[in-house]
N, C-alpha and C positions, 0 to 999 in steps of 0.2 A: 655363313652366308645361308639364306633361306632358300627353299626349292623356288620360291616366287622370284627372288632376286636373280637366282642362276637362270631361270626361264627368260626373264626380261632381258638380261645380258646377252642371251642367244638370239632373242629376236632383235635387238638392236644391232647385232653383229651380222645379221642376215642381209645380203645384198639385194634381195627381193622384196624385202619389207621396210627396211630403213633407209634414210637417205642423209647425206652430210648437210648440215646447215651452219651458217655463220650467226652466232648469237652476239648481239651487243646490249649490255646493260643500259638502260636509259636511252637506247638508241644512238649513242654517240661514242661509247667506250671502244676500246681495241677489240676487233672480232675474236671470238673463240670458237673453233670447230667443235661441233657436237654431232651426235647421230640422234636421229629422231624418226617417228613413225608417222607419216603424213596421211590424213584421210580427208576426203571431199564429200561427205554424204550430202544428199537432199534433206532439207527440214521443211515441215509444215509449219507456216506461220499464220496465224489467225488475226484478222482485222475485222472485228465486229463479227457478222454473220458470214463473211467471206474467208477462204482460205486460200493461201498462195504457197506453191512449192518453190523453195529458193535453195541455190546452191551455197554450200558453205566450206569452210577450211578449218580444219581442227588438227592439232598436232599433239603427240605424246613424247614428253622428255624425260630423262631419268632425274630425279631429285639430286642424286649424287653428283650429276653433272652440272646442275644449275640450282643450288640451294635457295635462291632468293629470286625467284621469278616474280616480275610484277608488271603491271599496266605501264606502257611507255617503252619496254624493252622491244627489240626488233629481232626478228629471225629472217635471215636471206635465204632462199631456198631457189636454185637453178636461175640466179640473177634476178628473182622478184623478192622485194622487200616487204615483209608483213610486220604489222604491229600488234601488239597485244593491247587491246582496249579494255578488257575486263580481267578480274582476278583469276588466276588459275585455279584448277580444283585438283586435289591430292586423291590418289586412289586409296581403297581401305587398308592397305599394306604400307602405306606412305612411302613408296617406291618410286612413283612416277607423277608428273603433271599431266594435265590434260587441259588444253585451252583453245578457245576458238580464235582465229586470226583474221585480220582484215588488211587488203593491201594498203600500203603506205601511200598516201596522197590524196 
């Protein structure tokens, strides 16, 4: 195991950083409980000459926990269901996924 994998495991195990999430492949399979790091940064979005600051929800998951993350999958966090609407991104070490989420509905 690399130093980066060891560090990621430590971060995912930290109760102050990571949360339990319920993952459902395709949004309808049996749920699997995973650990993930949730962030909600503000993003600057441009519309022509205007710029708007908007809230977003982004999550980081271990690839070893979810090797086939794809649009249409859902994650439930604190009783809120989020849908993956875009393809996830792998980090440079190929250890974690990062993906933007939207509330289902």
